[in-house]
N, C-alpha and C positions, 0 to 999 in steps of 0.2 A: 269384435273388440275395437278395431280402429274407428268404427262408426261411433261407438259409445264414448271413446276418448275425445273424439271431435265435439260430441254433444257436451261432454264434461267441461271442455275448455270454453265452449260458447256460453254455457250457463254461468261459469265462473266469471267471465268477463262482464256479463250482464248483471250479476248479483253482488259482486264482492269488493277493502284495502286494509290495509295496512294493519299491522299491529298498530294501528292508526297513529300511535304516538311518533313513530320515526320509521322512515324506510331504510332499507339496507343499502340501496344505491344512494350515496350521499348528494344532497342538493338536487337541483333540476337542470343542470347543465350538461348531462351526459357523461359524467366522470366516474371513475372508480378509485378505490383507496384500500390501504391496509392500515396497520397500526401507525406507520410513519410517513407514508407518501400518498399524495393524491395526484391523479393524472387525468387530463382531458385533451381534446383536440379542438382547435379553433380554425376558422376558415375566412376570417375577415380580410385577409390580404389577397385572397384569390388562390391560395394553396394551403394544404393542411399543415398546421404547426402543432406538434404535441407539447403541451405545457405541463410542468411538473413542479410539485411544491407541497405546501401545507394547506390544510382545510380545517378550521375549527368550527364547531357547531355548538350552539347554546340554545336550550329550550326551557320555557316556563309554561306550566299548565295550571289552569284555574277554571273551574266551573265549565268544563268542556270547551274552553278556549286555550289554544296553544300558540304561544309566541315563539318564533324560530329566528335565530340570527346566524348567518353563514359568513365567514371571513375567509377569503382565498388570498394566498401569496404564491404566485406561480412564476416560472421562468423557463426559457429555452436558450442556453448560453450559445448554442451553435447559430441560432437565428437572431441573436442579440435582442431577445424578447423578454419583457416582463409584464405580468398581469397582477392587478390589485382589484378585488371585487368584494363588496360588502352588500348583503341582501338581508332585509328584514321582512318577515311575512307572518300572517296570521292564519291559523287553521281553526275552522269552527266545526265541531263534532255534533252530529245529531244522531244519537243512538235510538233505534227503533227495534225492540225485541232482540234478536240475535244478529242484527245488522247495524253498521255504523256508516253514516254518510258524512264525508268530510269535504269541506270547501275551503280552499287556500286562496288568499289574495295578497297582493304585494303591498307593503307598507312603505318601504323605502329601497332605493337601489342606487349604487354608485359603482362604476367600473372604469378603469383606466388601463389601457394596453399601450406600451411603448415598444415599437419594433423598428430598430434602426433609428432613423431621424423622424419618424412619424409617431404621432400620439392619437390614439383612438379613445374617445370619451363617450360614456352613455350615463344618463342620470334618470331620476324618477320619471320626469315628464316625457322621456324618450323610451320608456319601457312599459308596455302593457302585458300583463301576465295573469293568468288564473288557472286553477286546477281543481277537478272534482274527482273524488275517488269513493268507492263503496267496498266495504268489508262485510263478508258473511262469516260468522263464527259458528263452527260445529262444536260438539263437545270436546274435540281434541285439536282440530286444526283451525287456522284462519286462512281464508281465501280473499284476495283483493284484486281490484282492477281500477284503472283511472285513465283520465285523458287531461292534457293540458295544451293551451295555446298561448303564443307570445309573439310580440313584435318588438324588436330592439333596434334603436337607431343610434349609430355612432357618428359623432362629429369628428372629422380627422383634420388635424392642423387648424384648429379653431373654426372649423366649419366650411372651409373651402372645398372639402370633399365629404361625401356622405356615404356610409355603408348601413344598409337596412337588412336585418336578419329576421325573417319570418320563420316561426317554429310551430310545428304541430307534433305532439308526442303522446305515446300510449305507455302504460305500465301495467304489468300483470304479475302476480306472485302468490305464494302461499308459505305458511310457516308451520312446521310440525316438529315433534321432539327429535326425529331422526334425520330430517333434512329441511332445507328451506331454499327457495329460489325466487328471485325477482329479475325481471327483464324489462328494461326501458328501450323503446324504439322511438327515435327522434329524427324527423325530417326537416331540413333547412332549405330555405330559399334565400340566397344572398344577392342583393342588388347594390351595385357601386355606381356613383356618378360624381363628376367633377364640375362644380359651378363655373369655373374659369375655362373649362373646355368641354362644352356639351357633347362633343363627339366621343369623348373619353368615357365610356361607360361599359359595364359588363354585368352579366348575371350568371350564377352558379347554383348548383344544388348539391346537397350531401345528405347521407343518412348515417346515423350513429346508433349502434345497438350495444347497450351496456348490460351485462349480466352479473348478478351476485349469486353465489351458490355456497350453501353450508351443507356438509355431510358428516354424519357421525357414523363410523364403521367400527366393527369389532374384530378382534383376532386373538388367537390363542398363543401365548408366548411360553415356551418350554424352557425350564431352567437347565443350564448346562452342568452345574455341579451336581454330583450324585448325593452328596452329604448335605441334604437340605430337607426341611420338614414337608415341603410340597413340591410336586413335580413341575408345576407351572400354573398359569392362571390366565383369565381374560383381561384384555385391555380394550378401552374404547378411545378412539382417536377422532377428535372434532377438527375438521379442516375447512377453512373458508377460502374461496378463490374468486377472483373477479376477472372478467374478460370484457374487452371493448374492441368491437369491430367497426370499421367505417369504410364507406365508399363515397366517390365524389365525381362530379362532372363540373369542371371549372375552366376558365379560359387559360390558354397557354400563356406562361409568364412572358411579359414583355411584348405580347402580340395581341391584336384585336381580332385576329383570325385564328381558327383552329381551337381545339378543346383538349383539355388535360383530364383524361379519365384515369381513375386508379382506385385501389383499395388496400387496406392494411389492417393490422390488429396488434394488440399488445395485452398483457395480463399482469396482474398483481396478486400474489398469494400472501397468506398470513402464516404466522408460526402455528403449527398444530398444537392442539391442547390434548394431552394424554392423561387418561384416568385409568388406574388399575382397579379392577373389581375384586371383590372379596373371594376367598377360597372356600367353596362349599364343602361340607362334610359328607355329602351323600355318597354312598358306595354301591347302591343296588341298581344304578343305571348303566354301569359299564357294560358295553357290548350290546346295549338296547339300540333298536333302530333309530331312536330319537335322542341318542346319548348326548350329542353336541348341543341340541336345542335345550334339553333338560339342565345340563350343566351351565349353559349360558344364563338361563332364567334363574337358576339357583344362585349364580354369582351375583345377580342383580337384586337378590332377596325377593324376587317375584315368586319363587318357590322357596320352601323352607331352607334357610341358609345353614342352620346347624344341626339338621336332622340327618342321621346316618342312613336311614331307610325311608325313601320317598313313596315307593309303590307306584312306579310309572304306569302300570297297567290297571291301576284302581281309578275309580271315577273322580273327576274334579268337581268340587262342590261350588255352588253359586258364590258363596262368600270368598272362598279361596281364589276364584277366577276374578272377582272384583279386586283383590289384593294384587293378583298378577298383572292386571291391566294398569293399575296405578303405578306399580313399581317399574314395569318394563317401558312405560310411556313417560316416566319422570313427571307424573302429574303432582303438583303441590297440594298438600292436604291443608285445608283451612280449618283450624280447630276454634270452636267457640268456648272462650274461657269464662269462668264465673268472675263477675266484677263487683266491686263494692265501692259505691260512691260515698263521699263524706256525709255522714249524718243519715245515711240510708241502709237498708238491709241489702244483703248480697242479691244481685240479679241472677237468677238461675238461667242457664243456657236453654236454648229452644229445645223442646222434646225431640227425641229421635224421629227420624223420618218413618221408620217401620216399627210397629208394635212388637214384632218378634225378634228385633235385634237390640239387645240390651247393651249398655255401655261397656260392660265387662267382656263382651264377646270378642274373640281375638281379631276379628276383621271389622270391628265396629267402624273405625275411622275410614277404611277403604270403602265400605258399603255406603256410608254417608256421602262420601265424595262422588262416587259414581252415580248415586241417586240424585244428588243436587245438580250434577252436570247433564243428567238425562242419558248417561251411558247404559246403565242398567235400570230396569223398572222392576216392581214387586210382581209377585205372581198373582196378587190382587191389590186392591187400593191400599190396604193396611199392612200387608205382610210380605216380607222378602224371601223367606225360607232360606237362610244362609247356609244351612248344612245339607240342603237338598242337592242331589247330583245335577249337574248342568247337562242339558241336551245339546246335540249337534245343531239343531235348529236355533237354539238360544245363543250359542257360541258365535255363529256366523252372523246372526242378526246384530250382535253387539259390535262386531268388527266393522261392518258396513255402516252402522250408526256412528262410529267414531269418525269415519270419513265424511258423513253427511250426504251419502250418495243414494240413500234409499228411495228418493223420489225420482231416480232416473229409470226406474222400471216403467213399462208401458202403463199408461193411465187407465186404459179400459179394462185392465186385468184379464184380458182375453189372450193369454199367453201361457206357455209351458216352460219350465225350467229345463226340460229336456231329459230329466231323470225318469226312470221307469216308475219310481214311487212318487212322482210329482203330486198326486192326489193326497198323499199322506203328509205333505208339508203343510203345517198350520198356516192359516190365512195371514196372521200377523208376521210371519217369517218369509213368505213367498217372495215379496219384492226384494228383500235383502239377499236371499239366496240366488235369485235371478241375477242381480247386479254382481254378486261375488263371482258367479260363473262367467259372466261377460268379461270381468276384469282378469280372469285366469286365477282367481284366488280360491275357488271352490275345488273340492276333490275331483279327480278324473274317475271315470267309471260310469256304469249304468244306473247305480243306485246311490242315493244320498243318505238314506237312513236317518231321517230328520229327528225322530224321537229316541234314538239310541243315546245312552249316556256317553259323554265324551270322556276319554281317559286323560290323566295328567300328561302322558307322553303326547297324545294327540293335540292337547291344548297348547303344550310347548311348541309343537310344530306349527300350529296355526298362528301363534304370536310371533314367532321368528319369521315366518313367511310374511306376515303383516309388516314387520320391521323392514324386510327386503323390499316390499312394495313402496314403502315410503322412501327408502334409500335410492331406489333405481327407477322403477316404472313412473312414479308420479313426478319425480325430478326431471326425468328425461322428456316427459310430455311438456312440462313447462319450459324447460331450457332448450333442448335441442330442437323441438318441433317449432318453437317460436323464432329462435335464432336462424334456423335453416329454412324457414317457410319461403 
């Protein structure tokens, strides 16, 4: 499994950015922020100074061209330091299939730092910067990675002193309905020289790692009063946190000999967003081995919200599973409406994707959405079979397809999933089930039973396990493994 996760991260870095419109770590100066405060660390004086204040970001998009403007107003009262910075840059997006390549270039730049009686100034002609990122979109997630390089020159006290900061940086991240993470790693080389005193010079290095993390988690809240119409219900809490770590190798203050080594960190959290889910009416799941998973999905309306009897041990249909995917993963449904232009007849919406799924089918919208996104496919070219029971092979194939990881199985196909009924696994499902097992998402045991119908209880367990994977395993791979590498 560790080997596969390493391959995953390598492929992601090679293939993937951004909800390309905006990254979650603000700007490109290695800072972090919440609703009210922005913080970063600077090294221009030869020691780390944490600056804090406001950052405003404005963006305009037209024809795959995005113009971004960043305005910083920061200070550190203890160090008698103030910073003002304005950046304008242009991002050019080049979509190709399910990938987006983005190139960012600098349009204008102005920065002033006042520290004590010294004034540091950097302008357009003294700042070279560019960045390239690539985003890979799966039916559910976006993975992205990028690199940037920069050289910034500060004139100090009208140019008698010079500070040059060379920067190389990398970013990597992903966005999913239940978690998102982005990590920037920036390496600095700082050179100082004094025109009036050529002997007075120094060099230092620093590394800043900034990480943004979003997690949605659920919990059951039991009501304390007895005289209430429901005992309790589920709530979902969305939390954003930001961590910045830095280490440095700088000259000792006031001395041309000796070095000042150190490291530190700080974090900024946001206010949590709490959402209470609906109270399901189902009563026949109490005491079931998957009671918690069934009630959670019913609270999301991923399983029938108002049905008293769910039948947890009955088969899950293909159409009902499409609805469960859309609801549990919070996938927006794009409906095509009939339109009438002035002087023209009504324009009829496009015909349904599948001939056997009529518009009046209870799961029509969900089947259309999973079909358009490539999450689920028909049993043949024209038919979906919405009321046909879903098999275990189909269910696990859909989950891995959501992640976009099916191509991580061995290319030569000369492998076994390790199950004793490996030969019974359909050829179209084998790569997906292999990856699911490597990730620890497939069932333990000697047999997989690929062609057995999956029950509603088993489907609920599979989807909640998938939520846990997005919340924990995937997040930890991107955040902890990158920060602690």
